[in-house]
C-alpha positions in Angstrom: 7.7 21.6 307.8 10.7 23.5 306.4 10.0 25.6 303.3 11.3 24.2 300.1 13.7 25.9 297.8 12.4 28.9 296.0 11.4 28.3 292.4 13.8 29.6 289.8 13.0 31.3 286.5 15.1 30.8 283.4 16.8 34.0 282.4 18.6 34.5 279.1 21.5 37.0 279.4 22.8 38.3 276.1 24.0 41.9 276.7 25.8 43.7 279.5 24.0 41.4 281.9 26.5 38.7 280.8 29.1 40.3 283.2 27.5 43.4 284.8 30.6 44.4 286.6 32.2 45.2 283.2 29.8 48.1 283.0 30.8 49.6 286.4 33.7 51.3 284.7 31.4 53.4 282.6 28.2 53.5 284.7 28.5 54.9 288.2 26.0 54.1 290.9 25.0 50.7 289.6 22.9 48.7 292.2 24.8 45.9 293.9 25.3 43.0 291.5 24.1 39.7 293.0 26.0 36.5 292.4 24.1 35.0 289.6 24.9 31.4 288.6 27.2 31.1 285.6 24.5 29.2 283.7 25.1 27.4 280.5 26.0 28.6 277.0 22.9 29.0 274.9 21.3 30.8 272.0 18.0 32.6 271.7 16.2 31.5 268.6 14.4 33.7 266.0 15.8 37.0 267.5 18.5 39.5 266.8 19.7 42.7 268.2 19.3 46.2 266.7 20.9 49.4 267.9 17.9 51.8 267.9 17.3 52.9 271.5 19.2 56.0 272.7 20.4 55.6 276.3 21.8 58.9 277.7 24.2 57.2 280.1 25.9 55.4 277.2 25.9 58.5 274.9 24.2 56.7 272.1 22.1 53.9 270.9 22.3 50.4 272.6 21.2 46.9 271.7 17.5 45.9 271.8 16.3 42.3 271.2 13.8 42.0 268.3 12.0 39.2 266.5 14.1 37.9 263.6 13.0 34.5 262.2 16.1 32.4 261.4 18.5 34.5 263.4 19.9 33.7 266.8 21.7 35.5 269.6 24.4 33.8 271.8 24.3 34.2 275.5 23.9 32.4 278.8 20.9 30.7 280.2 20.8 31.2 284.0 18.3 30.0 286.7 17.3 32.9 288.9 15.5 32.5 292.2 12.0 34.1 292.1 13.1 36.4 295.1 16.0 37.7 293.1 14.0 38.5 290.0 13.1 42.1 291.1 16.8 42.7 291.9 17.7 41.5 288.4 15.0 43.7 286.8 16.5 46.8 288.6 20.0 45.9 287.5 18.9 45.4 283.9 17.2 48.8 283.9 20.3 50.5 285.3 22.6 48.8 282.8 20.9 49.9 279.6 17.3 50.8 280.3 16.4 47.1 279.6 13.1 47.3 281.5 11.0 45.2 279.2 10.8 41.5 280.0 10.2 39.3 277.0 9.9 35.5 276.4 12.5 33.8 274.2 13.0 30.3 273.0 16.5 29.2 273.9 18.5 26.3 272.6 21.0 25.0 275.2 24.4 23.5 274.5 22.9 20.1 274.9 20.3 20.9 272.2 17.3 21.2 274.4 14.9 24.0 273.5 13.4 25.8 276.5 11.3 28.9 277.2 13.2 31.7 279.1 12.9 35.4 279.7 15.3 38.2 278.6 15.4 41.8 279.4 15.6 44.4 276.6 15.1 48.1 276.2 11.5 49.0 275.3 10.8 50.0 271.7 9.7 53.5 272.7 10.6 55.9 269.9 13.2 53.6 268.3 15.5 55.5 265.9 18.5 55.1 263.8 19.4 58.8 264.3 22.4 59.6 266.3 25.5 57.5 267.0 25.6 53.9 268.2 27.3 54.0 271.6 30.9 52.9 271.1 31.4 52.6 274.9 28.4 50.2 275.0 29.9 48.1 272.2 33.3 47.9 273.8 31.7 47.0 277.2 29.5 44.4 275.5 32.6 42.7 274.0 34.3 42.7 277.4 31.2 41.3 279.1 31.0 38.5 276.4 34.7 37.7 277.0 34.2 37.6 280.8 31.2 35.4 280.4 33.3 33.0 278.3 31.1 33.2 275.2 32.8 31.5 272.2 35.8 33.3 270.8 34.0 33.8 267.4 31.2 35.7 269.2 33.7 37.9 271.2 35.7 38.6 268.0 32.5 39.6 266.1 31.6 42.1 268.9 35.1 43.5 268.9 35.0 43.9 265.1 31.6 45.6 265.4 33.1 48.1 267.9 36.0 48.8 265.5 33.6 49.2 262.5 31.2 51.5 264.3 34.2 53.6 265.4 35.6 53.8 261.9 32.2 54.8 260.4 31.3 57.3 263.0 34.7 59.0 262.9 35.1 59.0 259.2 35.9 62.5 257.9 34.1 64.0 254.9 37.4 63.8 252.9 37.2 60.0 253.2 40.0 59.7 255.8 39.3 58.0 259.1 40.6 58.9 262.5 42.8 56.2 264.1 40.9 53.5 266.0 41.7 54.0 269.7 43.5 51.2 271.6 40.8 50.6 274.2 40.3 47.6 276.5 37.9 45.2 274.8 38.9 46.1 271.2 41.7 44.0 269.8 
């Protein structure tokens, strides 16, 4: 008897994992990126992101998924073959030290609520000290656009990148340096 198809696990992609190739411009030596299914537009419920984990490869703090009743995070729900899960885990770790797997409740575009798993950086020594990684924010906006998240989500991420740049580059005299014209920031 021929073996049946491998069981798949529901994966909620919300960060650079939306379009990992977008990070290859900044991160060198990424493991090969498998062809994951596009999946469907979805939102994780009762969670939000905070920028409190310093990742040296990004030169600052990156997004971590945290419990936040009443909040939601937009992303894509994708089925991943059980055999591909370890490859996905290595990719997530290489992208942003997202080596902690956590369950999330996800509402799909059709309104169904399902259990899925997301990868996030671990909460080891979270801190708001030091800069938020502008390169990470810009790449996140590009990944969201490539993953065809709603325009409002992409525009919000682009605005966050501009705001972080303005705040982090403000001079003591109240003047700001000019926002760079970088891909991903419009």
